[in-house]
C-alpha positions as a Markdown table, in Angstrom:
| # | Residue | x | y | z |
|---|---|---|---|---|
| 1 | Met | -21.8 | -17.9 | -1.1 |
| 2 | Tyr | -18.2 | -16.7 | -1.9 |
| 3 | Ile | -15.8 | -18.8 | -0.3 |
| 4 | Pro | -12.0 | -18.6 | -0.8 |
| 5 | Lys | -10.7 | -21.7 | -1.2 |
| 6 | His | -8.6 | -21.5 | 2.3 |
| 7 | Phe | -11.9 | -21.1 | 4.0 |
| 8 | Glu | -13.8 | -23.7 | 2.6 |
| 9 | Glu | -14.6 | -26.8 | 5.0 |
| 10 | Pro | -15.3 | -29.8 | 2.4 |
| 11 | Asp | -16.6 | -32.1 | 5.4 |
| 12 | Ile | -19.9 | -33.0 | 5.1 |
| 13 | Ser | -20.1 | -34.3 | 8.8 |
| 14 | Val | -18.2 | -31.4 | 9.8 |
| 15 | Met | -20.6 | -29.2 | 8.3 |
| 16 | Gln | -23.7 | -31.2 | 9.9 |
| 17 | Ala | -21.8 | -30.9 | 13.0 |
| 18 | Leu | -22.3 | -27.5 | 12.8 |
| 19 | Ile | -26.5 | -27.6 | 12.1 |
| 20 | Arg | -26.7 | -29.7 | 15.1 |
| 21 | Asp | -24.7 | -27.6 | 17.3 |
| 22 | Tyr | -26.4 | -24.3 | 16.1 |
| 23 | Pro | -29.7 | -25.3 | 15.0 |
| 24 | Leu | -31.2 | -22.1 | 14.5 |
| 25 | Ala | -31.7 | -20.7 | 11.0 |
| 26 | Thr | -32.0 | -17.9 | 9.0 |
| 27 | Leu | -34.7 | -19.8 | 6.8 |
| 28 | Val | -34.6 | -17.6 | 3.4 |
| 29 | Thr | -37.3 | -17.8 | 0.3 |
| 30 | Phe | -38.4 | -16.2 | -2.6 |
| 31 | Ser | -42.1 | -15.7 | -3.4 |
| 32 | Ser | -44.4 | -13.2 | -5.2 |
| 33 | Asp | -43.3 | -10.5 | -2.2 |
| 34 | Gly | -39.6 | -10.9 | -2.8 |
| 35 | Leu | -37.4 | -12.3 | 0.0 |
| 36 | Asn | -38.5 | -13.5 | 3.2 |
| 37 | Ala | -36.5 | -14.7 | 5.7 |
| 38 | Asn | -37.5 | -16.3 | 9.1 |
| 39 | His | -35.6 | -17.6 | 12.2 |
| 40 | Ile | -36.6 | -21.3 | 13.0 |
| 41 | Pro | -34.6 | -24.0 | 14.9 |
| 42 | Leu | -34.3 | -27.1 | 12.6 |
| 43 | His | -33.9 | -30.8 | 13.8 |
| 44 | Leu | -31.1 | -32.3 | 11.4 |
| 45 | Gln | -32.3 | -35.8 | 10.7 |
| 46 | Ala | -30.7 | -38.8 | 8.7 |
| 47 | Asp | -32.5 | -40.2 | 5.9 |
| 48 | Glu | -31.3 | -42.7 | 3.4 |
| 49 | Asn | -32.8 | -41.7 | 0.9 |
| 50 | Val | -31.1 | -38.1 | 1.2 |
| 51 | Pro | -27.4 | -37.9 | 1.7 |
| 52 | Tyr | -27.0 | -34.6 | 3.1 |
| 53 | Gly | -30.0 | -35.1 | 5.2 |
| 54 | Cys | -33.4 | -33.6 | 6.4 |
| 55 | Leu | -34.2 | -30.7 | 8.4 |
| 56 | Arg | -37.3 | -30.4 | 10.1 |
| 57 | Gly | -38.9 | -28.1 | 12.4 |
| 58 | His | -42.6 | -26.2 | 12.2 |
| 59 | Val | -44.1 | -22.8 | 12.4 |
| 60 | Ala | -46.9 | -20.6 | 13.6 |
| 61 | Arg | -49.8 | -21.7 | 10.6 |
| 62 | Ser | -50.5 | -17.7 | 10.8 |
| 63 | Asn | -46.9 | -17.7 | 9.1 |
| 64 | Pro | -46.8 | -16.8 | 4.9 |
| 65 | Leu | -44.1 | -19.6 | 5.0 |
| 66 | Cys | -47.0 | -22.2 | 4.9 |
| 67 | Arg | -47.9 | -21.3 | 1.9 |
| 68 | Glu | -45.5 | -21.7 | 0.1 |
| 69 | Ile | -45.8 | -23.8 | -3.1 |
| 70 | Pro | -44.7 | -27.4 | -2.4 |
| 71 | Ser | -41.0 | -27.9 | -3.1 |
| 72 | Thr | -40.1 | -24.0 | -3.8 |
| 73 | Lys | -36.4 | -23.9 | -3.2 |
| 74 | Val | -35.1 | -22.7 | 0.1 |
| 75 | Leu | -31.8 | -21.5 | 1.5 |
| 76 | Ala | -31.1 | -22.4 | 5.5 |
| 77 | Val | -27.9 | -20.3 | 7.2 |
| 78 | Phe | -26.7 | -21.4 | 10.2 |
| 79 | Gln | -23.8 | -19.9 | 11.7 |
| 80 | Ala | -21.7 | -20.4 | 15.0 |
| 81 | Glu | -19.2 | -18.5 | 16.9 |
| 82 | Asn | -17.6 | -15.3 | 15.8 |
| 83 | Ala | -15.5 | -12.8 | 17.0 |
| 84 | Tyr | -14.3 | -9.6 | 16.4 |
| 85 | Ile | -10.1 | -9.8 | 15.6 |
| 86 | Ser | -8.1 | -7.3 | 16.8 |
| 87 | Pro | -4.8 | -6.4 | 14.4 |
| 88 | Ser | -3.1 | -5.6 | 18.1 |
| 89 | Trp | -2.9 | -9.3 | 18.3 |
| 90 | Tyr | -0.9 | -10.2 | 15.2 |
| 91 | Ala | 2.3 | -10.8 | 16.2 |
| 92 | Thr | 3.5 | -9.4 | 12.8 |
| 93 | Lys | 2.2 | -5.9 | 13.8 |
| 94 | Ala | 5.3 | -4.6 | 15.6 |
| 95 | Gln | 7.6 | -5.7 | 13.1 |
| 96 | Thr | 5.6 | -4.4 | 9.7 |
| 97 | Gly | 2.6 | -2.6 | 11.1 |
| 98 | Lys | 0.7 | -3.8 | 8.2 |
| 99 | Val | -2.5 | -5.3 | 9.7 |
| 100 | Val | -6.5 | -4.3 | 10.2 |
| 101 | Pro | -9.2 | -5.9 | 11.5 |
| 102 | Thr | -11.4 | -8.9 | 10.9 |
| 103 | Trp | -14.3 | -11.0 | 11.7 |
| 104 | Asn | -14.0 | -14.6 | 12.4 |
| 105 | Tyr | -16.8 | -16.8 | 11.8 |
| 106 | Ala | -18.0 | -20.5 | 10.7 |
| 107 | Ala | -21.5 | -20.7 | 8.5 |
| 108 | Val | -23.1 | -23.7 | 6.5 |
| 109 | His | -25.7 | -22.7 | 4.2 |
| 110 | Ala | -28.1 | -25.8 | 3.5 |
| 111 | His | -30.0 | -25.6 | 0.1 |
| 112 | Gly | -33.0 | -27.6 | -0.3 |
| 113 | Ala | -36.6 | -28.0 | -1.5 |
| 114 | Leu | -39.2 | -26.9 | 1.1 |
| 115 | Glu | -42.3 | -29.2 | 1.8 |
| 116 | Ile | -45.6 | -28.5 | 4.1 |
| 117 | Ile | -46.5 | -31.5 | 6.7 |
| 118 | Asp | -49.5 | -30.6 | 7.6 |
| 119 | Asp | -49.8 | -33.8 | 9.7 |
| 120 | Ala | -50.5 | -34.0 | 13.7 |
| 121 | Val | -48.5 | -37.8 | 14.1 |
| 122 | Trp | -45.6 | -36.4 | 12.2 |
| 123 | Leu | -45.4 | -33.0 | 13.7 |
| 124 | Arg | -45.7 | -35.0 | 17.3 |
| 125 | Arg | -42.9 | -36.9 | 16.7 |
| 126 | Gln | -40.8 | -34.0 | 15.8 |
| 127 | Leu | -41.6 | -32.4 | 18.5 |
| 128 | Glu | -40.3 | -34.9 | 20.5 |
| 129 | Ala | -37.2 | -35.4 | 19.0 |
| 130 | Met | -36.3 | -32.0 | 19.0 |
| 131 | Thr | -37.3 | -31.8 | 22.6 |
| 132 | Ala | -35.3 | -34.6 | 23.4 |
| 133 | Ile | -32.1 | -33.5 | 22.0 |
| 134 | His | -32.6 | -30.2 | 24.1 |
| 135 | Glu | -33.6 | -31.2 | 27.2 |
| 136 | Ala | -30.8 | -33.8 | 27.6 |
| 137 | Gly | -28.3 | -33.2 | 29.8 |
| 138 | Leu | -30.5 | -30.9 | 32.1 |
| 139 | Pro | -31.5 | -31.7 | 35.9 |
| 140 | Glu | -35.0 | -32.3 | 35.3 |
| 141 | Pro | -35.7 | -32.9 | 31.5 |
| 142 | Trp | -39.1 | -32.1 | 30.3 |
| 143 | Ser | -41.2 | -34.2 | 28.1 |
| 144 | Val | -44.3 | -33.2 | 25.7 |
| 145 | Ser | -46.1 | -35.6 | 27.7 |
| 146 | Asp | -45.3 | -33.5 | 31.1 |
| 147 | Ala | -48.2 | -31.0 | 29.5 |
| 148 | Pro | -51.8 | -31.6 | 30.0 |
| 149 | Ala | -52.8 | -33.3 | 26.5 |
| 150 | Asp | -55.7 | -30.8 | 26.5 |
| 151 | Phe | -53.2 | -28.3 | 26.0 |
| 152 | Thr | -50.7 | -29.5 | 24.1 |
| 153 | Glu | -53.6 | -30.7 | 21.2 |
| 154 | Arg | -54.5 | -26.4 | 21.3 |
| 155 | Leu | -50.7 | -25.6 | 20.6 |
| 156 | Leu | -50.7 | -28.4 | 18.1 |
| 157 | Asp | -53.0 | -27.3 | 16.4 |
| 158 | Gln | -51.9 | -23.8 | 15.8 |
| 159 | Ile | -48.2 | -24.9 | 14.3 |
| 160 | Ile | -47.6 | -26.8 | 11.1 |
| 161 | Gly | -44.7 | -28.5 | 10.1 |
| 162 | Ile | -41.6 | -28.0 | 7.8 |
| 163 | Glu | -39.3 | -30.1 | 6.4 |
| 164 | Ile | -36.3 | -29.4 | 3.9 |
| 165 | Arg | -34.4 | -32.5 | 2.0 |
| 166 | Val | -30.9 | -30.9 | 1.7 |
| 167 | Thr | -29.7 | -31.2 | -1.9 |
| 168 | Arg | -26.0 | -29.4 | -1.1 |
| 169 | Leu | -24.4 | -28.1 | 1.8 |
| 170 | Gln | -21.8 | -25.3 | 1.8 |
| 171 | Gly | -19.3 | -24.8 | 4.6 |
| 172 | Lys | -17.1 | -21.4 | 5.3 |
| 173 | Trp | -14.6 | -21.4 | 8.3 |
| 174 | Lys | -13.0 | -17.7 | 8.6 |
| 175 | Val | -10.8 | -18.6 | 11.3 |
| 176 | Ser | -7.1 | -16.9 | 10.3 |
| 177 | Gln | -6.1 | -19.5 | 7.7 |
| 178 | Asn | -4.5 | -17.0 | 6.0 |
| 179 | Gln | -2.4 | -15.6 | 8.6 |
| 180 | Pro | 0.9 | -16.9 | 9.6 |
| 181 | Ala | 1.6 | -19.3 | 12.4 |
| 182 | Glu | 2.4 | -16.7 | 14.9 |
| 183 | Asn | -0.4 | -14.8 | 14.2 |
| 184 | Arg | -2.7 | -17.7 | 15.0 |
| 185 | Asn | -1.1 | -18.0 | 18.1 |
| 186 | Ser | -1.5 | -14.6 | 19.4 |
| 187 | Val | -5.1 | -14.4 | 18.0 |
| 188 | Ile | -6.1 | -17.9 | 20.1 |
| 189 | Val | -4.3 | -15.8 | 23.1 |
| 190 | Gly | -6.3 | -12.6 | 22.3 |
| 191 | Leu | -9.6 | -14.6 | 21.9 |
| 192 | Asn | -9.1 | -16.5 | 25.4 |
| 193 | Arg | -8.4 | -13.2 | 26.9 |
| 194 | Ser | -11.7 | -11.6 | 25.4 |
| 195 | Ala | -13.8 | -14.6 | 26.9 |
| 196 | Lys | -14.3 | -16.3 | 23.2 |
| 197 | Pro | -12.4 | -19.3 | 24.0 |
| 198 | Ala | -15.1 | -21.4 | 21.5 |
| 199 | Met | -13.4 | -19.1 | 18.6 |
| 200 | Ala | -10.4 | -19.7 | 20.0 |
| 201 | Ala | -10.7 | -23.6 | 19.7 |
| 202 | Met | -12.1 | -23.4 | 16.0 |
| 203 | Val | -8.5 | -21.2 | 15.5 |
| 204 | Ala | -6.5 | -23.8 | 16.7 |
| 205 | Asp | -7.9 | -26.7 | 15.2 |
| 206 | Ala | -8.1 | -25.3 | 11.5 |
| 207 | Ala | -4.0 | -24.9 | 12.7 |
| 208 | Arg | -3.7 | -28.6 | 13.1 |
| 209 | Lys | -5.2 | -29.4 | 9.9 |
């Protein structure tokens, strides 16, 4: 991924936080058929033997991804908030007119090796862990054990686990860092007025660094 220095996010914990907050990954693989992409929720878990952690999830057994050669190198792309930035928001527009539109976004690329996990116990634990995370805070949280056991077993037979031991993380936060302070401030106002408070907060956070 091309990352100009002023858009680079070097903090591993910040990149890991984005993955946890926006877990739907675009998983890119390369096989004899060429490039393939799958959209899969991946749960980042700490592992003392893997400094960047492991990404775990599951796919349908019918997915060709299951037939990948063990330890195949893959790329998982995670993207957070993104927003169009209108040049009319820039304070310098009235001064020079030298402004153009752009797009703000934050993304993390996780590189690693793919492993297929055909283990019912592992798969159930992974499903229970992911479900617990995403059900937390709901008025009536659902758990895997709420479903009839025979129904759950039939569904488990139709999926297979995947694990990616992350070997490298790249983070790109393109959130107006290349603009002067007055433009960043006016972008924050414009984003809030456009119902994009999360991106406004990211611009404000980057401005404080």
